[in-house]
C-alpha positions, 0 to 999 in steps of 0.5 A: 919184670920189676916187682911191686915192692920195687916199684913202690920204692921209686920216685912216683912222679918219674918216668922210671916209675911209669916205665916199670909199672904194669897195666894191672899194677896201675889198675890196683892203684885205682882199685885201692884209692877208691877203697881208701876213698869210701872208707875215709882213709885218704892218703895225706897228699903232700901238694907242695911236694907234688908240685916240686916233683912235677915241675919238670915234667908229668907222667900220670899212670892213667887217663880217665874219661869221665863225666863233668859232674861235680860229684864224680871228681876222679882225683878224689874218687880214686884218692890221687894227687897232682900228677897221678892222673889224666882227667878228661871230662865231659858231660855223659863221658862221651867220645869226640875227636878231641877226646880221642886225641888227648887219650892217644897223647896220654898212652903213646907220648906220656906212657900212661898204662891204663885207659878207663872210662867212668861213668856214674849214677843218677847222671844229668846227661843220661836223664835229659837224654831219656826225656828227649831234651833238646836245646842249643849244643846240648841236643847234639850231645844227648844224641850221642847217648841215645844209642846207650838207652836202647842198649840198656833196654836189652839187659836187666838192671840186676845184671849189675851192682848199681841200679842203673843199666844206662850208666853201665851201657854208656861206659861200654859204648865209649869204650867200644867207640874208642877202641873202634876209631883209635888205631893208637889205642887198639895197637897198644891194647893188642900188644899189652902195653896198656890196659882198659877199664870200664867203672861206674861210680855210685854217688850215694856211696862213693864206691866204684864198680869196676865191672870191666877190667881188661888189664892183662895180669901175666902169669908171670906176675902171679908166680913173682908176686903171690902176696901182692896179687892176693890182696887185690880185689878182682871185680 
């Protein structure tokens, strides 16, 4: 198993880097990136260099399904640069066949190590679904959010870091649907080749609550790199 120190010396946008990255280390990159974002300590991304590095191919370490809300861009929220993430955006971070196909492509054919569904507070799609809005194609999209509203009724907002139980329930429902409908995702997850993460972004302060972390942290990694693991924030 390649140590985190060796991985950090590899060229980031390379097949070698991605192949040696574990799902848990990919999760760490997201956690650390959000910490930088919240504290305004963002990395100075050299976009021109990233263009050069990714000209021949792309090797994003994570695929993130998130809402199309302009305030919740995954690349910014996790302080990542060009070529780091597959970003799939749709109102209410719902799941459909095209999104499943995109996720399957990312994890099976490119080798992305983390699959994340990211919701956010004060989601316009969720608020519209609560109000029973019907209008054009919006009606069908909002219908897919209704089960999350019902699910959240069985929970207390105090169970979560942020006061928005429907946003959390909606992320969980999307993750469950992905695992239920995609044999590719299920197989790679069961083999430990990918990690699954659920998070909710707070648009008030920029913090992400990684409330569901299903990346598999192996015992060998704990023994090999105790210093690396100690500095990781576990949700």
